[in-house]
ROSE-4610 file (N, C-alpha, C; in Angstrom, 1 decimal, always signed):
// ROSE-4610
residu = [M/M/M/E/E/E/N/N/N/Q/Q/Q/E/E/E/V/V/V/V/V/V/M/M/M/G/G/G/I/I/I/I/I/I/I/I/I/H/H/H/G/G/G/G/G/G/N/N/N/A/A/A/R/R/R/S/S/S/Q/Q/Q/A/A/A/M/M/M/R/R/R/A/A/A/M/M/M/A/A/A/A/A/A/A/A/A/K/K/K/N/N/N/A/A/A/K/K/K/F/F/F/A/A/A/E/E/E/A/A/A/A/A/A/Q/Q/Q/L/L/L/I/I/I/E/E/E/E/E/E/A/A/A/N/N/N/E/E/E/E/E/E/L/L/L/N/N/N/K/K/K/A/A/A/H/H/H/R/R/R/I/I/I/Q/Q/Q/T/T/T/D/D/D/L/L/L/I/I/I/Q/Q/Q/A/A/A/E/E/E/S/S/S/R/R/R/G/G/G/D/D/D/K/K/K/T/T/T/E/E/E/L/L/L/S/S/S/L/L/L/L/L/L/M/M/M/V/V/V/H/H/H/A/A/A/Q/Q/Q/D/D/D/H/H/H/L/L/L/M/M/M/N/N/N/A/A/A/M/M/M/T/T/T/V/V/V/R/R/R/D/D/D/L/L/L/A/A/A/L/L/L/E/E/E/V/V/V/I/I/I/S/S/S/L/L/L/N/N/N/D/D/D/K/K/K/I/I/I/N/N/N/Q/Q/Q/L/L/L/S/S/S/G/G/G/G/G/G/N/N/N]
num = [1/1/1/2/2/2/3/3/3/4/4/4/5/5/5/6/6/6/7/7/7/8/8/8/9/9/9/10/10/10/11/11/11/12/12/12/13/13/13/14/14/14/15/15/15/16/16/16/17/17/17/18/18/18/19/19/19/20/20/20/21/21/21/22/22/22/23/23/23/24/24/24/25/25/25/26/26/26/27/27/27/28/28/28/29/29/29/30/30/30/31/31/31/32/32/32/33/33/33/34/34/34/35/35/35/36/36/36/37/37/37/38/38/38/39/39/39/40/40/40/41/41/41/42/42/42/43/43/43/44/44/44/45/45/45/46/46/46/47/47/47/48/48/48/49/49/49/50/50/50/51/51/51/52/52/52/53/53/53/54/54/54/55/55/55/56/56/56/57/57/57/58/58/58/59/59/59/60/60/60/61/61/61/62/62/62/63/63/63/64/64/64/65/65/65/66/66/66/67/67/67/68/68/68/69/69/69/70/70/70/71/71/71/72/72/72/73/73/73/74/74/74/75/75/75/76/76/76/77/77/77/78/78/78/79/79/79/80/80/80/81/81/81/82/82/82/83/83/83/84/84/84/85/85/85/86/86/86/87/87/87/88/88/88/89/89/89/90/90/90/91/91/91/92/92/92/93/93/93/94/94/94/95/95/95/96/96/96/97/97/97/98/98/98/99/99/99/100/100/100/101/101/101/102/102/102/103/103/103/104/104/104/105/105/105/106/106/106/107/107/107]
x = [+19.8/+20.0/+18.8/+19.0/+17.9/+17.0/+15.7/+14.8/+15.3/+15.8/+16.3/+17.5/+18.4/+19.6/+19.1/+18.1/+17.6/+17.0/+16.2/+15.6/+16.7/+17.7/+18.8/+19.5/+19.6/+20.2/+19.5/+18.1/+17.3/+17.6/+17.6/+17.9/+19.3/+20.3/+21.7/+21.8/+21.4/+21.5/+20.7/+19.5/+18.6/+19.3/+19.8/+20.5/+21.7/+22.5/+23.7/+23.2/+22.1/+21.6/+21.2/+20.5/+20.0/+21.2/+22.2/+23.4/+24.2/+24.3/+25.0/+24.2/+22.9/+22.0/+22.2/+22.2/+22.4/+23.7/+24.8/+26.1/+26.1/+25.4/+25.3/+24.7/+23.7/+23.1/+24.1/+24.8/+25.8/+26.9/+27.3/+28.3/+27.8/+26.6/+26.0/+25.9/+25.6/+25.4/+26.8/+27.9/+29.2/+29.7/+28.8/+29.2/+30.1/+30.1/+30.9/+30.0/+29.7/+28.7/+29.2/+30.4/+31.0/+30.9/+31.3/+31.2/+29.7/+28.8/+27.4/+26.9/+27.3/+26.9/+27.5/+28.7/+29.3/+28.5/+28.2/+27.5/+26.1/+25.4/+24.1/+24.2/+25.3/+25.5/+25.7/+26.4/+26.6/+25.3/+24.5/+23.1/+22.3/+22.4/+21.6/+22.1/+23.3/+23.9/+23.3/+23.3/+22.8/+21.3/+20.6/+19.1/+18.9/+19.7/+19.5/+19.8/+20.7/+21.0/+19.8/+19.3/+18.1/+16.9/+16.7/+15.6/+15.7/+16.9/+17.0/+16.6/+17.0/+16.6/+15.1/+14.5/+13.0/+12.3/+12.9/+12.3/+12.4/+13.5/+13.7/+12.6/+12.3/+11.3/+9.9/+9.6/+8.4/+8.2/+9.3/+9.2/+9.1/+9.8/+9.6/+8.2/+7.6/+6.2/+5.3/+5.5/+4.6/+4.7/+5.9/+6.0/+5.4/+4.9/+4.2/+5.1/+6.3/+7.2/+6.8/+6.1/+5.6/+6.7/+6.8/+7.7/+7.0/+7.8/+7.2/+7.1/+5.9/+5.7/+6.0/+7.0/+7.5/+7.6/+7.8/+8.1/+9.4/+10.3/+11.6/+11.4/+10.5/+10.3/+9.6/+8.6/+8.0/+9.0/+9.8/+10.9/+11.8/+12.1/+13.0/+12.3/+11.1/+10.3/+10.2/+10.0/+9.9/+11.3/+12.3/+13.7/+14.0/+13.6/+13.8/+13.1/+11.8/+11.0/+11.5/+11.9/+12.5/+13.8/+14.6/+15.9/+15.6/+14.6/+14.2/+13.7/+12.9/+12.4/+13.5/+14.4/+15.6/+16.4/+16.7/+17.4/+16.7/+15.4/+14.6/+14.7/+14.6/+14.7/+16.1/+17.1/+18.5/+18.7/+18.1/+18.3/+17.7/+16.6/+16.0/+16.9/+17.3/+18.2/+19.5/+20.1/+21.3/+21.1/+20.0/+19.6/+19.4/+18.7/+18.5/+19.8/+20.6/+21.9/+22.8/+22.7/+23.4/+22.9/+21.6/+21.1/+21.4/+21.3/+21.7/+23.2/+24.0/+25.5/+25.7/+25.0/+25.2/+24.7/+23.6/+23.0/+23.9/+24.6/+25.4/+26.8/+27.1/+28.4/+29.4/+28.9/+29.8/+30.2/+31.1/+31.6/+30.7]
y = [-17.3/-16.6/-15.7/-14.5/-13.6/-14.0/-13.7/-14.1/-13.6/-12.4/-11.8/-12.5/-13.0/-13.8/-15.1/-15.7/-17.0/-16.8/-15.8/-15.6/-15.3/-14.5/-14.2/-15.5/-16.5/-17.8/-18.5/-18.4/-19.0/-18.3/-17.0/-16.2/-16.5/-16.5/-16.7/-18.1/-19.1/-20.5/-20.7/-20.2/-20.3/-19.6/-18.4/-17.7/-18.5/-19.0/-19.8/-21.0/-21.7/-22.9/-22.5/-21.4/-20.9/-20.6/-19.9/-19.6/-20.9/-21.8/-23.1/-23.8/-23.8/-24.5/-23.8/-22.5/-21.7/-22.0/-22.1/-22.4/-23.8/-24.7/-26.1/-26.2/-25.4/-25.4/-24.8/-23.8/-23.2/-24.3/-25.0/-26.0/-27.1/-27.5/-28.6/-28.1/-26.8/-26.2/-26.4/-26.4/-26.5/-27.9/-28.9/-30.3/-30.6/-29.9/-30.1/-30.8/-32.0/-32.7/-33.1/-33.4/-33.7/-32.4/-31.3/-30.0/-29.7/-29.9/-29.7/-30.5/-31.8/-32.7/-32.2/-31.7/-31.2/-29.9/-29.1/-27.8/-28.1/-29.1/-29.6/-30.1/-30.8/-31.3/-30.2/-29.2/-28.0/-27.3/-27.2/-26.6/-27.4/-28.7/-29.5/-29.3/-29.2/-28.9/-27.6/-26.6/-25.3/-25.3/-26.1/-26.2/-27.0/-28.0/-28.7/-27.8/-26.9/-26.0/-25.0/-24.5/-23.6/-24.4/-25.6/-26.4/-26.8/-27.0/-27.3/-26.1/-24.9/-23.7/-23.5/-23.8/-23.7/-24.8/-26.0/-27.0/-26.7/-26.1/-25.6/-24.6/-23.7/-22.7/-23.3/-24.3/-25.0/-25.8/-26.5/-27.2/-26.3/-25.2/-24.2/-23.7/-23.4/-23.0/-24.0/-25.3/-26.4/-26.6/-26.1/-26.2/-24.9/-24.0/-22.8/-21.6/-21.7/-20.5/-19.9/-18.8/-18.2/-17.4/-17.6/-16.9/-15.6/-14.5/-13.2/-13.3/-13.0/-13.0/-11.6/-11.5/-10.2/-10.3/-9.2/-9.2/-9.9/-9.8/-10.5/-12.0/-12.5/-13.9/-14.4/-13.6/-14.0/-14.0/-13.1/-13.0/-14.2/-14.6/-15.8/-17.1/-17.2/-18.4/-18.4/-17.2/-17.1/-17.5/-17.0/-17.2/-18.7/-19.4/-20.8/-21.6/-21.3/-22.0/-21.8/-20.6/-20.2/-21.1/-21.2/-21.9/-23.4/-23.9/-25.3/-25.5/-24.6/-24.7/-24.6/-23.7/-23.6/-24.8/-25.4/-26.6/-27.8/-27.9/-28.9/-28.8/-27.5/-27.2/-27.5/-27.2/-27.4/-28.9/-29.7/-31.2/-31.6/-31.0/-31.3/-30.8/-29.6/-28.9/-29.7/-30.1/-30.9/-32.2/-32.9/-34.1/-33.9/-32.9/-32.6/-32.3/-31.5/-31.2/-32.5/-33.4/-34.6/-35.4/-35.5/-36.3/-35.6/-34.3/-33.6/-33.9/-33.8/-34.1/-35.5/-36.5/-37.9/-38.0/-37.5/-37.6/-36.9/-35.9/-35.1/-35.7/-36.8/-37.5/-37.0/-36.2/-35.7/-36.8/-36.5/-37.5/-37.4]
z = [+61.7/+60.5/+60.3/+59.9/+59.7/+58.5/+58.5/+57.4/+56.1/+56.0/+54.8/+54.2/+55.1/+54.7/+54.1/+54.8/+54.3/+52.9/+52.7/+51.4/+50.4/+50.7/+49.8/+49.4/+50.3/+49.9/+48.8/+48.9/+47.8/+46.5/+46.5/+45.3/+44.7/+45.6/+45.1/+44.5/+45.3/+44.7/+43.5/+43.5/+42.3/+41.1/+41.3/+40.2/+39.7/+40.7/+40.3/+39.4/+39.8/+39.1/+37.7/+37.6/+36.3/+35.4/+35.9/+35.1/+34.6/+35.5/+35.1/+34.1/+34.2/+33.2/+31.8/+31.8/+30.6/+30.0/+30.8/+30.3/+29.7/+30.4/+29.9/+28.5/+28.2/+26.9/+25.9/+26.3/+25.3/+25.0/+26.0/+25.8/+24.9/+25.1/+24.2/+22.8/+22.6/+21.3/+20.5/+21.3/+20.7/+20.8/+21.0/+21.1/+22.3/+23.3/+24.5/+25.6/+25.3/+26.1/+27.5/+27.7/+29.0/+29.9/+29.3/+30.0/+30.3/+29.4/+29.6/+30.8/+30.9/+32.0/+33.3/+33.3/+34.5/+35.0/+34.1/+34.4/+34.9/+34.3/+34.8/+36.3/+36.5/+37.9/+38.9/+38.4/+39.3/+39.5/+38.4/+38.6/+39.6/+39.5/+40.4/+41.9/+42.1/+43.4/+44.0/+43.1/+43.6/+43.8/+43.0/+43.2/+44.5/+44.8/+46.1/+47.3/+47.2/+48.3/+48.5/+47.4/+47.5/+48.0/+47.6/+48.0/+49.5/+50.0/+51.4/+52.2/+51.8/+52.5/+52.5/+51.3/+51.2/+52.1/+52.1/+53.0/+54.4/+54.8/+56.2/+56.6/+55.7/+55.9/+56.1/+55.2/+55.2/+56.5/+56.9/+58.2/+59.4/+59.4/+60.5/+60.6/+59.4/+59.4/+59.9/+59.6/+60.0/+61.5/+62.1/+63.6/+64.3/+63.5/+64.0/+63.9/+63.4/+63.3/+61.9/+62.0/+60.8/+60.1/+58.7/+57.9/+57.4/+57.5/+57.0/+55.5/+55.0/+53.5/+53.0/+52.2/+51.7/+50.2/+49.6/+48.1/+47.8/+48.7/+48.6/+48.6/+49.5/+49.6/+48.3/+47.8/+46.5/+45.4/+45.4/+44.3/+44.4/+45.6/+45.9/+45.3/+45.6/+45.2/+43.6/+43.1/+41.6/+41.0/+41.6/+41.1/+41.2/+42.2/+42.3/+41.3/+41.1/+40.1/+38.7/+38.4/+37.1/+36.9/+37.9/+37.8/+37.5/+38.2/+38.0/+36.6/+36.1/+34.7/+33.7/+33.9/+32.9/+33.0/+34.1/+34.2/+33.5/+33.6/+32.9/+31.4/+31.0/+29.5/+29.0/+29.8/+29.5/+29.2/+30.0/+29.8/+28.5/+28.1/+26.8/+25.6/+25.8/+24.7/+24.6/+25.7/+25.6/+24.8/+25.2/+24.5/+23.0/+22.7/+21.2/+20.5/+21.1/+20.5/+20.4/+21.3/+21.2/+20.0/+19.9/+18.8/+17.4/+17.4/+16.1/+15.8/+16.8/+16.7/+16.1/+16.7/+16.3/+14.8/+14.5/+13.1/+12.1/+12.5/+11.5/+11.5/+12.2/+12.1/+13.1/+14.1/+15.1/+16.1/+17.0/+18.0/+19.2]
């Protein structure tokens, strides 16, 4: 697989993960906690795919196969880290919404 295709995989899976985490927060805001949990699981699956690509690149470099450092690669890494942060924050937001829902007498 070409380096550019590999990098695009990180961007695509990272973007998908971020989108699912954002949707999970919206679901939790509407007290749809089962849906939020499913969306977080989907976000985790996308993050795992992106992380596997990243790990493959790191392992290849440790074997001496240098990866071209490009603006696209930097963007991909930024995209992945942003997606991970949004997922982590989504977990907190979902938890807080659940507590608020419970305290206000919701189901």
